[in-house]
Backbone and ligand atoms as CSV (ligand in chain L), in Angstrom:
chain,resi,resn,atom,element,x,y,z
A,1,PRO,N,N,20.611,-2.723,2.397
A,1,PRO,CA,C,19.203,-2.779,1.975
A,1,PRO,C,C,18.607,-1.397,1.711
A,2,ALA,N,N,17.460,-1.390,1.095
A,2,ALA,CA,C,16.810,-0.135,0.731
A,2,ALA,C,C,16.365,0.635,1.971
A,3,ASP,N,N,16.337,1.934,1.872
A,3,ASP,CA,C,15.893,2.794,2.973
A,3,ASP,C,C,14.558,3.443,2.596
A,4,PHE,N,N,13.481,2.897,3.165
A,4,PHE,CA,C,12.137,3.380,2.839
A,4,PHE,C,C,11.715,4.525,3.743
A,5,SER,N,N,12.473,4.751,4.830
A,5,SER,CA,C,11.998,5.677,5.844
A,5,SER,C,C,11.944,7.108,5.351
A,6,GLY,N,N,10.987,7.851,5.883
A,6,GLY,CA,C,10.829,9.253,5.529
A,6,GLY,C,C,9.394,9.588,5.196
A,7,LYS,N,N,9.248,10.793,4.663
A,7,LYS,CA,C,7.918,11.299,4.287
A,7,LYS,C,C,7.861,11.385,2.786
A,8,TRP,N,N,6.825,10.819,2.224
A,8,TRP,CA,C,6.691,10.729,0.772
A,8,TRP,C,C,5.347,11.289,0.337
A,9,ILE,N,N,5.331,11.976,-0.802
A,9,ILE,CA,C,4.078,12.536,-1.296
A,9,ILE,C,C,3.753,11.970,-2.676
A,10,LEU,N,N,2.473,11.662,-2.864
A,10,LEU,CA,C,2.033,11.015,-4.108
A,10,LEU,C,C,2.276,11.920,-5.311
A,11,GLU,N,N,2.901,11.353,-6.321
A,11,GLU,CA,C,3.210,12.103,-7.525
A,11,GLU,C,C,2.369,11.601,-8.707
A,12,THR,N,N,2.359,10.288,-8.923
A,12,THR,CA,C,1.534,9.732,-10.000
A,12,THR,C,C,0.814,8.483,-9.501
A,13,SER,N,N,-0.338,8.227,-10.107
A,13,SER,CA,C,-1.168,7.100,-9.696
A,13,SER,C,C,-1.888,6.555,-10.925
A,14,GLU,N,N,-1.640,5.310,-11.233
A,14,GLU,CA,C,-2.278,4.673,-12.390
A,14,GLU,C,C,-3.172,3.546,-11.919
A,15,LYS,N,N,-4.393,3.540,-12.421
A,15,LYS,CA,C,-5.366,2.464,-12.152
A,15,LYS,C,C,-5.750,2.332,-10.673
A,16,PHE,N,N,-5.656,3.433,-9.935
A,16,PHE,CA,C,-6.058,3.385,-8.520
A,16,PHE,C,C,-7.567,3.151,-8.417
A,17,GLU,N,N,-8.341,3.840,-9.229
A,17,GLU,CA,C,-9.794,3.646,-9.156
A,17,GLU,C,C,-10.189,2.217,-9.535
A,18,GLU,N,N,-9.540,1.658,-10.566
A,18,GLU,CA,C,-9.839,0.282,-10.969
A,18,GLU,C,C,-9.521,-0.689,-9.824
A,19,TYR,N,N,-8.403,-0.416,-9.146
A,19,TYR,CA,C,-8.018,-1.232,-7.985
A,19,TYR,C,C,-9.082,-1.156,-6.886
A,20,LEU,N,N,-9.541,0.052,-6.575
A,20,LEU,CA,C,-10.560,0.225,-5.534
A,20,LEU,C,C,-11.863,-0.454,-5.934
A,21,LYS,N,N,-12.159,-0.422,-7.224
A,21,LYS,CA,C,-13.354,-1.088,-7.727
A,21,LYS,C,C,-13.236,-2.607,-7.565
A,22,ALA,N,N,-12.060,-3.130,-7.860
A,22,ALA,CA,C,-11.829,-4.569,-7.686
A,22,ALA,C,C,-12.013,-4.985,-6.224
A,23,LEU,N,N,-11.764,-4.043,-5.312
A,23,LEU,CA,C,-11.964,-4.309,-3.877
A,23,LEU,C,C,-13.408,-4.085,-3.447
A,24,ASN,N,N,-14.282,-3.740,-4.410
A,24,ASN,CA,C,-15.704,-3.461,-4.143
A,24,ASN,C,C,-15.930,-2.195,-3.307
A,25,ILE,N,N,-15.010,-1.259,-3.391
A,25,ILE,CA,C,-15.196,0.014,-2.693
A,25,ILE,C,C,-16.203,0.862,-3.482
A,26,ASP,N,N,-17.147,1.450,-2.760
A,26,ASP,CA,C,-18.270,2.116,-3.421
A,26,ASP,C,C,-17.840,3.357,-4.222
A,27,PHE,N,N,-18.732,3.751,-5.122
A,27,PHE,CA,C,-18.492,4.844,-6.070
A,27,PHE,C,C,-18.068,6.143,-5.370
A,28,ALA,N,N,-18.831,6.558,-4.367
A,28,ALA,CA,C,-18.555,7.836,-3.701
A,28,ALA,C,C,-17.164,7.828,-3.053
A,29,THR,N,N,-16.844,6.732,-2.367
A,29,THR,CA,C,-15.539,6.621,-1.706
A,29,THR,C,C,-14.414,6.611,-2.739
A,30,ARG,N,N,-14.658,5.922,-3.843
A,30,ARG,CA,C,-13.643,5.884,-4.918
A,30,ARG,C,C,-13.347,7.277,-5.456
A,31,LYS,N,N,-14.421,8.034,-5.697
A,31,LYS,CA,C,-14.243,9.380,-6.259
A,31,LYS,C,C,-13.464,10.275,-5.302
A,32,ILE,N,N,-13.747,10.148,-4.027
A,32,ILE,CA,C,-12.992,10.929,-3.027
A,32,ILE,C,C,-11.543,10.445,-3.013
A,33,ALA,N,N,-11.378,9.122,-2.937
A,33,ALA,CA,C,-10.029,8.545,-2.792
A,33,ALA,C,C,-9.102,8.943,-3.941
A,34,ILE,N,N,-9.630,8.954,-5.167
A,34,ILE,CA,C,-8.749,9.260,-6.311
A,34,ILE,C,C,-8.403,10.744,-6.400
A,35,SER,N,N,-9.190,11.576,-5.729
A,35,SER,CA,C,-8.939,13.023,-5.801
A,35,SER,C,C,-7.964,13.507,-4.732
A,36,LEU,N,N,-7.636,12.613,-3.787
A,36,LEU,CA,C,-6.852,13.027,-2.618
A,36,LEU,C,C,-5.357,13.131,-2.881
A,37,SER,N,N,-4.747,14.035,-2.171
A,37,SER,CA,C,-3.301,14.015,-2.045
A,37,SER,C,C,-2.971,12.993,-0.944
A,38,GLN,N,N,-2.038,12.120,-1.210
A,38,GLN,CA,C,-1.658,11.103,-0.217
A,38,GLN,C,C,-0.221,11.305,0.224
A,39,THR,N,N,-0.011,11.143,1.504
A,39,THR,CA,C,1.349,11.180,2.043
A,39,THR,C,C,1.637,9.849,2.727
A,40,LYS,N,N,2.802,9.290,2.463
A,40,LYS,CA,C,3.225,8.084,3.177
A,40,LYS,C,C,4.286,8.499,4.187
A,41,VAL,N,N,4.094,8.083,5.409
A,41,VAL,CA,C,5.117,8.303,6.429
A,41,VAL,C,C,5.612,6.917,6.843
A,42,VAL,N,N,6.876,6.674,6.561
A,42,VAL,CA,C,7.424,5.335,6.761
A,42,VAL,C,C,8.523,5.377,7.812
A,43,THR,N,N,8.415,4.469,8.771
A,43,THR,CA,C,9.526,4.276,9.692
A,43,THR,C,C,9.996,2.837,9.546
A,44,GLN,N,N,11.275,2.690,9.626
A,44,GLN,CA,C,11.917,1.400,9.375
A,44,GLN,C,C,12.980,1.174,10.431
A,45,ASP,N,N,12.912,-0.010,11.059
A,45,ASP,CA,C,13.918,-0.382,12.043
A,45,ASP,C,C,14.265,-1.833,11.761
A,46,GLY,N,N,15.275,-2.043,10.966
A,46,GLY,CA,C,15.613,-3.402,10.538
A,46,GLY,C,C,14.494,-3.944,9.675
A,47,ASP,N,N,13.905,-5.067,10.112
A,47,ASP,CA,C,12.794,-5.666,9.364
A,47,ASP,C,C,11.429,-5.240,9.900
A,48,ASN,N,N,11.418,-4.288,10.822
A,48,ASN,CA,C,10.154,-3.768,11.361
A,48,ASN,C,C,9.789,-2.473,10.655
A,49,PHE,N,N,8.574,-2.447,10.119
A,49,PHE,CA,C,8.131,-1.290,9.339
A,49,PHE,C,C,6.819,-0.750,9.860
A,50,ASP,N,N,6.645,0.536,9.653
A,50,ASP,CA,C,5.359,1.167,9.895
A,50,ASP,C,C,5.091,2.079,8.703
A,51,PHE,N,N,4.030,1.782,7.971
A,51,PHE,CA,C,3.621,2.589,6.822
A,51,PHE,C,C,2.322,3.300,7.183
A,52,LYS,N,N,2.380,4.619,7.203
A,52,LYS,CA,C,1.161,5.403,7.414
A,52,LYS,C,C,0.782,6.060,6.096
A,53,THR,N,N,-0.445,5.793,5.651
A,53,THR,CA,C,-0.956,6.456,4.457
A,53,THR,C,C,-1.915,7.541,4.944
A,54,LEU,N,N,-1.542,8.794,4.734
A,54,LEU,CA,C,-2.302,9.910,5.299
A,54,LEU,C,C,-2.992,10.718,4.210
A,55,SER,N,N,-4.228,11.119,4.504
A,55,SER,CA,C,-4.956,12.015,3.604
A,55,SER,C,C,-5.910,12.839,4.456
A,56,THR,N,N,-6.505,13.870,3.856
A,56,THR,CA,C,-7.453,14.713,4.609
A,56,THR,C,C,-8.749,13.960,4.895
A,57,PHE,N,N,-9.002,12.875,4.147
A,57,PHE,CA,C,-10.265,12.136,4.261
A,57,PHE,C,C,-10.173,11.002,5.275
A,58,ARG,N,N,-9.124,10.219,5.172
A,58,ARG,CA,C,-8.970,9.017,5.990
A,58,ARG,C,C,-7.499,8.617,5.989
A,59,ASN,N,N,-7.096,7.931,7.022
A,59,ASN,CA,C,-5.715,7.439,7.097
A,59,ASN,C,C,-5.732,5.918,7.178
A,60,TYR,N,N,-4.624,5.309,6.802
A,60,TYR,CA,C,-4.503,3.869,6.962
A,60,TYR,C,C,-3.097,3.574,7.464
A,61,GLU,N,N,-3.010,2.748,8.506
A,61,GLU,CA,C,-1.692,2.438,9.058
A,61,GLU,C,C,-1.455,0.939,9.031
A,62,LEU,N,N,-0.270,0.580,8.624
A,62,LEU,CA,C,0.103,-0.833,8.622
A,62,LEU,C,C,1.501,-0.981,9.216
A,63,ALA,N,N,1.569,-1.729,10.303
A,63,ALA,CA,C,2.859,-2.035,10.930
A,63,ALA,C,C,3.101,-3.522,10.756
A,64,PHE,N,N,4.283,-3.883,10.330
A,64,PHE,CA,C,4.566,-5.303,10.088
A,64,PHE,C,C,6.048,-5.589,10.272
A,65,THR,N,N,6.325,-6.869,10.425
A,65,THR,CA,C,7.697,-7.367,10.450
A,65,THR,C,C,7.851,-8.300,9.269
A,66,VAL,N,N,8.894,-8.111,8.511
A,66,VAL,CA,C,9.149,-8.966,7.352
A,66,VAL,C,C,9.264,-10.420,7.817
A,67,GLY,N,N,8.537,-11.311,7.134
A,67,GLY,CA,C,8.618,-12.734,7.446
A,67,GLY,C,C,7.630,-13.221,8.482
A,68,VAL,N,N,6.817,-12.318,9.018
A,68,VAL,CA,C,5.851,-12.692,10.059
A,68,VAL,C,C,4.429,-12.462,9.538
A,69,VAL,N,N,3.615,-13.533,9.533
A,69,VAL,CA,C,2.231,-13.399,9.055
A,69,VAL,C,C,1.450,-12.489,9.998
A,70,LEU,N,N,0.669,-11.599,9.388
A,70,LEU,CA,C,-0.073,-10.593,10.143
A,70,LEU,C,C,-1.563,-10.729,9.837
A,71,ASP,N,N,-2.384,-10.686,10.881
A,71,ASP,CA,C,-3.831,-10.588,10.676
A,71,ASP,C,C,-4.132,-9.116,10.462
A,72,GLU,N,N,-4.494,-8.794,9.220
A,72,GLU,CA,C,-4.732,-7.388,8.880
A,72,GLU,C,C,-6.222,-7.165,8.680
A,73,TYR,N,N,-6.725,-6.104,9.254
A,73,TYR,CA,C,-8.103,-5.681,8.999
A,73,TYR,C,C,-7.994,-4.368,8.235
A,74,THR,N,N,-8.508,-4.354,7.025
A,74,THR,CA,C,-8.307,-3.199,6.156
A,74,THR,C,C,-9.346,-2.109,6.453
A,75,LYS,N,N,-9.254,-1.605,7.651
A,75,LYS,CA,C,-10.210,-0.630,8.177
A,75,LYS,C,C,-10.235,0.659,7.351
A,76,GLY,N,N,-11.433,1.008,6.902
A,76,GLY,CA,C,-11.584,2.236,6.123
A,76,GLY,C,C,-11.254,2.060,4.651
A,77,LEU,N,N,-10.740,0.878,4.301
A,77,LEU,CA,C,-10.504,0.570,2.887
A,77,LEU,C,C,-11.670,-0.335,2.476
A,78,ASP,N,N,-11.429,-1.633,2.302
A,78,ASP,CA,C,-12.549,-2.521,1.995
A,78,ASP,C,C,-13.055,-3.283,3.219
A,79,ASN,N,N,-12.488,-2.971,4.378
A,79,ASN,CA,C,-12.945,-3.562,5.645
A,79,ASN,C,C,-13.008,-5.089,5.606
A,80,ARG,N,N,-11.937,-5.700,5.147
A,80,ARG,CA,C,-11.867,-7.159,5.140
A,80,ARG,C,C,-10.758,-7.629,6.073
A,81,ASN,N,N,-10.897,-8.861,6.528
A,81,ASN,CA,C,-9.833,-9.504,7.298
A,81,ASN,C,C,-9.000,-10.323,6.343
A,82,ILE,N,N,-7.705,-10.097,6.354
A,82,ILE,CA,C,-6.802,-10.828,5.470
A,82,ILE,C,C,-5.570,-11.282,6.263
A,83,LYS,N,N,-4.854,-12.242,5.686
A,83,LYS,CA,C,-3.572,-12.675,6.270
A,83,LYS,C,C,-2.486,-12.130,5.366
A,84,SER,N,N,-1.661,-11.279,5.899
A,84,SER,CA,C,-0.642,-10.616,5.097
A,84,SER,C,C,0.744,-11.111,5.487
A,85,LEU,N,N,1.533,-11.372,4.468
A,85,LEU,CA,C,2.921,-11.769,4.708
A,85,LEU,C,C,3.827,-10.957,3.790
A,86,VAL,N,N,4.747,-10.234,4.408
A,86,VAL,CA,C,5.690,-9.417,3.652
A,86,VAL,C,C,7.048,-10.112,3.647
A,87,THR,N,N,7.632,-10.203,2.474
A,87,THR,CA,C,8.970,-10.793,2.360
A,87,THR,C,C,9.848,-9.864,1.518
A,88,TRP,N,N,11.147,-10.094,1.571
A,88,TRP,CA,C,12.088,-9.359,0.727
A,88,TRP,C,C,12.295,-10.104,-0.590
A,89,ASP,N,N,12.267,-9.384,-1.689
A,89,ASP,CA,C,12.729,-9.911,-2.970
A,89,ASP,C,C,13.793,-8.925,-3.428
A,90,LYS,N,N,15.053,-9.279,-3.197
A,90,LYS,CA,C,16.160,-8.314,-3.333
A,90,LYS,C,C,15.840,-7.117,-2.423
A,91,ASP,N,N,15.730,-5.913,-2.977
A,91,ASP,CA,C,15.448,-4.730,-2.157
A,91,ASP,C,C,13.983,-4.313,-2.213
A,92,MET,N,N,13.148,-5.251,-2.666
A,92,MET,CA,C,11.722,-4.952,-2.805
A,92,MET,C,C,10.941,-5.633,-1.693
A,93,LEU,N,N,9.997,-4.899,-1.095
A,93,LEU,CA,C,9.092,-5.487,-0.104
A,93,LEU,C,C,7.882,-6.027,-0.852
A,94,VAL,N,N,7.630,-7.319,-0.671
A,94,VAL,CA,C,6.536,-7.966,-1.400
A,94,VAL,C,C,5.536,-8.533,-0.394
A,95,CYS,N,N,4.293,-8.118,-0.520
A,95,CYS,CA,C,3.252,-8.596,0.403
A,95,CYS,C,C,2.207,-9.414,-0.336
A,96,THR,N,N,1.889,-10.588,0.201
A,96,THR,CA,C,0.743,-11.340,-0.293
A,96,THR,C,C,-0.346,-11.236,0.763
A,97,GLN,N,N,-1.564,-10.933,0.303
A,97,GLN,CA,C,-2.697,-10.712,1.204
A,97,GLN,C,C,-3.733,-11.792,0.932
A,98,ARG,N,N,-3.761,-12.804,1.800
A,98,ARG,CA,C,-4.685,-13.918,1.580
A,98,ARG,C,C,-6.024,-13.651,2.238
A,99,GLY,N,N,-7.099,-13.897,1.462
A,99,GLY,CA,C,-8.449,-13.670,1.962
A,99,GLY,C,C,-9.436,-13.901,0.850
A,100,GLU,N,N,-10.542,-13.174,0.932
A,100,GLU,CA,C,-11.636,-13.358,-0.019
A,100,GLU,C,C,-11.236,-13.017,-1.456
A,101,LYS,N,N,-10.374,-12.043,-1.618
A,101,LYS,CA,C,-10.006,-11.569,-2.955
A,101,LYS,C,C,-8.796,-12.324,-3.513
A,102,ALA,N,N,-8.927,-12.764,-4.754
A,102,ALA,CA,C,-7.835,-13.499,-5.388
A,102,ALA,C,C,-6.704,-12.561,-5.807
A,103,ASN,N,N,-5.508,-13.116,-5.822
A,103,ASN,CA,C,-4.344,-12.411,-6.362
A,103,ASN,C,C,-4.177,-11.011,-5.767
A,104,ARG,N,N,-4.254,-10.944,-4.454
A,104,ARG,CA,C,-4.190,-9.649,-3.780
A,104,ARG,C,C,-2.834,-9.457,-3.107
A,105,GLY,N,N,-2.269,-8.282,-3.296
A,105,GLY,CA,C,-1.007,-7.982,-2.631
A,105,GLY,C,C,-0.453,-6.638,-3.044
A,106,TRP,N,N,0.769,-6.352,-2.593
A,106,TRP,CA,C,1.427,-5.102,-2.976
A,106,TRP,C,C,2.931,-5.284,-2.964
A,107,LYS,N,N,3.596,-4.376,-3.629
A,107,LYS,CA,C,5.059,-4.335,-3.660
A,107,LYS,C,C,5.508,-2.904,-3.429
A,108,HIS,N,N,6.529,-2.740,-2.642
A,108,HIS,CA,C,7.136,-1.422,-2.411
A,108,HIS,C,C,8.600,-1.502,-2.800
A,109,TRP,N,N,9.057,-0.553,-3.579
A,109,TRP,CA,C,10.477,-0.479,-3.865
A,109,TRP,C,C,10.899,0.974,-4.099
A,110,ILE,N,N,12.204,1.195,-4.043
A,110,ILE,CA,C,12.756,2.536,-4.256
A,110,ILE,C,C,13.534,2.525,-5.569
A,111,GLU,N,N,13.316,3.547,-6.357
A,111,GLU,CA,C,14.028,3.674,-7.621
A,111,GLU,C,C,14.295,5.149,-7.844
A,112,ASP,N,N,15.515,5.523,-8.079
A,112,ASP,CA,C,15.894,6.938,-8.275
A,112,ASP,C,C,15.335,7.837,-7.162
A,113,ASP,N,N,15.457,7.375,-5.924
A,113,ASP,CA,C,14.960,8.110,-4.744
A,113,ASP,C,C,13.457,8.391,-4.773
A,114,LYS,N,N,12.712,7.581,-5.514
A,114,LYS,CA,C,11.246,7.647,-5.486
A,114,LYS,C,C,10.741,6.343,-4.868
A,115,LEU,N,N,9.632,6.456,-4.167
A,115,LEU,CA,C,8.992,5.275,-3.588
A,115,LEU,C,C,7.913,4.785,-4.550
A,116,HIS,N,N,8.040,3.536,-4.953
A,116,HIS,CA,C,7.035,2.944,-5.839
A,116,HIS,C,C,6.164,1.982,-5.051
A,117,LEU,N,N,4.865,2.003,-5.367
A,117,LEU,CA,C,3.926,1.055,-4.763
A,117,LEU,C,C,3.073,0.466,-5.872
A,118,GLU,N,N,3.088,-0.849,-5.944
A,118,GLU,CA,C,2.220,-1.549,-6.879
A,118,GLU,C,C,1.191,-2.289,-6.052
A,119,LEU,N,N,-0.083,-2.004,-6.330
A,119,LEU,CA,C,-1.189,-2.637,-5.611
A,119,LEU,C,C,-1.924,-3.556,-6.582
A,120,THR,N,N,-2.111,-4.815,-6.199
A,120,THR,CA,C,-2.768,-5.767,-7.088
A,120,THR,C,C,-3.997,-6.366,-6.423
A,121,CYS,N,N,-5.070,-6.491,-7.213
A,121,CYS,CA,C,-6.253,-7.241,-6.792
A,121,CYS,C,C,-6.877,-7.850,-8.030
A,122,GLU,N,N,-7.060,-9.174,-7.990
A,122,GLU,CA,C,-7.566,-9.913,-9.152
A,122,GLU,C,C,-6.691,-9.577,-10.364
A,123,ASP,N,N,-7.290,-9.039,-11.441
A,123,ASP,CA,C,-6.484,-8.768,-12.640
A,123,ASP,C,C,-6.056,-7.304,-12.746
A,124,VAL,N,N,-6.229,-6.542,-11.694
A,124,VAL,CA,C,-5.921,-5.109,-11.735
A,124,VAL,C,C,-4.601,-4.817,-11.023
A,125,VAL,N,N,-3.749,-4.049,-11.687
A,125,VAL,CA,C,-2.486,-3.616,-11.091
A,125,VAL,C,C,-2.452,-2.086,-11.100
A,126,CYS,N,N,-2.378,-1.515,-9.910
A,126,CYS,CA,C,-2.283,-0.064,-9.760
A,126,CYS,C,C,-0.827,0.271,-9.449
A,127,HIS,N,N,-0.347,1.375,-10.010
A,127,HIS,CA,C,1.045,1.771,-9.769
A,127,HIS,C,C,1.079,3.216,-9.285
A,128,GLN,N,N,1.648,3.409,-8.115
A,128,GLN,CA,C,1.779,4.762,-7.563
A,128,GLN,C,C,3.251,5.086,-7.330
A,129,VAL,N,N,3.600,6.338,-7.576
A,129,VAL,CA,C,4.968,6.799,-7.346
A,129,VAL,C,C,4.921,8.004,-6.402
A,130,PHE,N,N,5.791,7.963,-5.402
A,130,PHE,CA,C,5.869,9.034,-4.400
A,130,PHE,C,C,7.251,9.660,-4.432
A,131,LYS,N,N,7.281,10.979,-4.241
A,131,LYS,CA,C,8.586,11.637,-4.143
A,131,LYS,C,C,8.827,12.078,-2.700
A,132,ARG,N,N,10.089,12.265,-2.357
A,132,ARG,CA,C,10.406,12.666,-0.979
A,132,ARG,C,C,9.882,14.061,-0.701
A,133,LYS,N,N,9.303,14.213,0.508
A,133,LYS,CA,C,8.681,15.481,0.884
A,133,LYS,C,C,9.689,16.371,1.603
L,1,LIG,C1,C,-6.871,6.166,1.418
L,1,LIG,C2,C,-7.969,7.228,1.522
L,1,LIG,C3,C,-9.278,6.666,1.918
L,1,LIG,C4,C,-9.783,5.700,0.899
L,1,LIG,C5,C,-8.740,4.737,0.459
L,1,LIG,C6,C,-7.374,4.912,0.701
L,1,LIG,C7,C,-6.453,3.829,0.278
L,1,LIG,C8,C,-5.308,3.459,0.835
L,1,LIG,C9,C,-4.485,2.355,0.447
L,1,LIG,C10,C,-3.366,2.128,1.170
L,1,LIG,C11,C,-2.419,1.092,0.988
L,1,LIG,C12,C,-1.384,0.981,1.836
L,1,LIG,C13,C,-0.348,-0.017,1.801
L,1,LIG,C14,C,0.604,0.007,2.764
L,1,LIG,C15,C,1.669,-0.905,2.854
L,1,LIG,O1,O,2.467,-0.885,3.741
L,1,LIG,C16,C,-5.754,6.791,0.625
L,1,LIG,C17,C,-6.390,5.854,2.831
L,1,LIG,C18,C,-9.279,3.540,-0.266
L,1,LIG,C19,C,-4.876,1.479,-0.676
L,1,LIG,C20,C,-0.322,-1.050,0.766
């Protein structure tokens, strides 16, 4: 299986602001969020994962086990309660986030030693690529 573990730094980001807008995140927070350098620190132990999204402004941490529904509170993001379920699709981690927002979720995969993250909310798809730090 894919090895997500390590430290990753944001290289490219497409439609991140549109994604944050779809989540109803306010203008000021969006402007700060899109200007930030982001680092992902990932630890992986079998199907147990910990994804830390770090920035100088705010951090977000998500720990999950593949196949186990998680009550997630998106603290510091859109501050909503959602039910998240991560599953494997080949070597891709696919999360569906059930709650107030339609068609919400994310996908993580590795390609050419880069970490890809696709974030979806409603009709918006954001794509971020991270390189190893
Ligand atoms: C930052 C900075 C503060 C404002 C916002 C942020 C967004 C973080 C996001 C993280 C997604 C993490 C995922 C982890 C999966 O394991 C960068 C913390 C809005 C959207 C999907």
